[in-house]
N, C-alpha and C positions, 0 to 999 in steps of 0.2 A: 559483483553483484550486482539482483536487478534494480535500477530505478527506478520510481514511481515518479515522474511530476505530480505536483498538490495544486498546481498554479490553474486546475481550468474548475473553478469553484465559486458558484452566485454567491457566497460570503464575500468574495472581493466585489470592491466597489466597479472594479472594469471590465469585468465577466457577471457578473450580477446586471449591467446595462447591457452588455453586449447579449444578454437575452435577449430582457424586454425586450430594445430594438431591436432582435436577430440582425443585428450586425456579425456578419461571417467574419470579416478579417480584422473582427478585437481577435474570436478568439483563434482562427488561425494564422493569426500569429503569433503568439500568447502560444501555442500548439507547437512548434517553429523552432523561439525560441528554446522554451527549452529538453527539445530534441537538440539544437545548436553545443550547446552547456554537456551536452550528456544522459538525456533519460532515455531510458529503455523505452518505456508504460509510461502512458498518459494517464492520471486519477481522473475522471470525470462528473462533475458534482453538480444542478443541480444549483444546490442552496437552502437553506431553508424559507430564503423566501419565497424561494417562488410560487407563483399563483395555481400553475397545471405544468406538473415537474411530469406529467405521463405526456405533455406536448415538449417539453425544455428539454426531457434528457436525449426523444431517438432527433433531434432536433439536432444537437447541440453532438454525438456520432457523429449523424450523417454533414457537417461539416468539417468538422477535425480531420473526414477520409477523403475528402478528397484531395486534400494536400500530407496526408503518409497514410503511410498501410503501419506504422506501430501499433504495437499491447493498450489494448482502450479498459480500464481499469475502472467497469460500473457503478460505480457510487451512492448506493441514497439507504436509508434504511425500512424503503416500502421497496416490497421483493415486484410489485405491479411495476412500477420503475424501469431498477432494471428489469424488466423483459424485456420495457417496452424497445429497452437501445439495442438489447438483445437482438431481437428482431431483425434490427436494420442496419445491423454492424460485420459488413465486409473483415474487417481485422479481427485477429486473437483475441477471446474477451479474459476479464478477468473483475469474478465476482466481488464485490463489497460492501459490503459481506455476510455471512449470517454470526447469532450469535451460540451461546454452547442449549440455549434453546431447546426440546424438543419440537417445537411447533416451528421454530424459521429451519433447524433444520431438514424436517419434513416435508419443507416450501420448496428449499432454494439448493438443498445438494440433488433430489431432483432436476430442478431448473436448468444446472450445472453439468447436469450429464447429457440436459435436452441436448443445448447447445455447444455444447463438445467447450465450456469454458472451463479456466480454471478459477477456481473459489480458496478465498480468507475466510478464515473464523478464529472469529475474538472471542479469548476465552475470560468469556462475561456471563452475567446468564442474569434469568429476572432480582434474583434475589440480593443484585449488584457486584462491581468491583472486588472479586479477590484483593484478599491483603495479603499472601504473603505466594513461596514458591508453588509449597503442597497442593495448596486452594488451584492453585494457575496449572499443575501437573492435575488436579484432577478434571477441568476443564474439560483443557485439552481432549488426555484420554475417553471424555463421549463423544469430541466432534472426530474425528478420527476411529471410533469405534460407530459412528451412526453414519459416515462416509462407504465402512466397509462393507454395510448393513448390506444399503443401497446402491452397488455397488459403484461407486467412482473410488476413481482410482487414486489414490493417497498421494504420493508422487506429486500432482497437480493439486494439493491443499496444501494452500499456507496462513502456518499457527500464529497468533499478532498475539502478544500476554499485556499488552496493554501495558503501554506506557504511560508515566502518569508525569506529572507536572516538579521537577525536581522543589521547588521551593516551599510545596506542600506536602510530597509524600516521598522526602529523602528518604528516613530508612527499608525503603522499598524496593529504592535502587539495584542494589546487586540481588534481589531475589530475583529481577527481571530478567539480569545481564546472565544469570545466573540459567533460567528457564530458558532458554531460546536453546541453548546447551543441548538439558534435558527432553522438548521437545522432541529430537530426533532420533531418539533410541525408546523415542511410544510403540512405534510400530514396524516393517522392512515389507518391501522400503518407508523411509523415511518420509514425513511432513518436512520441507518446505518453514522457514521464517521470516516476516517482515512484523516489519514496527510502521509506525506515524511516530517521526524521528519532532516534529513542530514538538510534538506536545510532552519534550522534554521543559522545553526553556521558558512555555507559558507563563508569564509575568514577571520573567527574569529578568534584566537589563543587559548579562552578556545574550541575548538571545543566540547567536552562530558561537559563539565562543561554545557555549555546553551542549548548541546539536551535538556538533565536531567530536568534542569528545568525548561521549555518547559514541557517535556513532563510532569512533572510536573501536573505543572500547565494545562493543556490542559484535563489531568484526570478527574479533578475535577472540570470542565465545560464538561465530560460526552463522553470523547473523545474512539470510540471505538473497534479502531484497528490504528495500526499504523507503518507504511516501516521502519527497521531500523538497525543498526548492532546488533544482539544481541550478537556478539564476548564482545560487549563490556560492564565488568562486573558489571563495578557505574551503567552504566544503567538500565539495567533488575532490579540487590536490586533496587533502587530507585522508579520503576515500581511496579514493590510483593509491595514495602513500603508504595506509592501512596495509593494504593488497601485495601494496609489492614488495614487504619487507612481509607476507605472513609465506612467500613463495607463489601468491597466484597469477605473481606477472612477473618476465623479467627484464632484470635490469637493464636498462640505457642510462647515457647523460639526459636525456630529453623521454625520459618513460614517458613524464606528463602529457602530454606531445601526442609521445608517440598509443598512447591509450586511447585518447576524444580522433581519431582516425583511423582505430580499429570500423 
């Protein structure tokens, strides 16, 4: 599974300060620590407090590229900010993200084509967050159809069912999980799936336990990728073990160590 490290985000005090002070060392340290813990890609987000995101995003991208060639997941609600990052990127990229709204798809799908980037499509639109599996599936179909119409390869699309906090949306958890498997049969070839894992535990006491339990269940439903905290060792160990049980990796007594050395 593609593990996307979530920690280069201006909403975290250390990264927010590093962006303001142009402290490359702090950002690069965060990048390398996440990679050492198993991240194969890095989410890059200036954060909501950024005063100059059009400058901050390319600075972050260039700073990270000095120390790694891992895939960068450029994360912003503003297409112009994402494009500034894409312009300077030498690494593979993922655009995070488009909604199912036509105005967003009309901008971000061509942008992904232009820069040969992968794309995350979140199943939400201007009407709000879907309340059941059928609504999620309808929005996913809209995103896939738009990609097909605009010549974007659907196999480079990641569909996000929108994970909600379990303490406020407990009745939706099963629908979210079932959406993961149903998204894959919308088209042939099918889109991949991704979640923002930390959302499920927002506001809960046992955050790590909630995260790793939900992740295990999502993997069983066919999840392809997750944006998460790779420095949570128990979380990553659980992921590795879940994939082992699903026969995605070969068993040996030192399988945790072997996986990390891949």
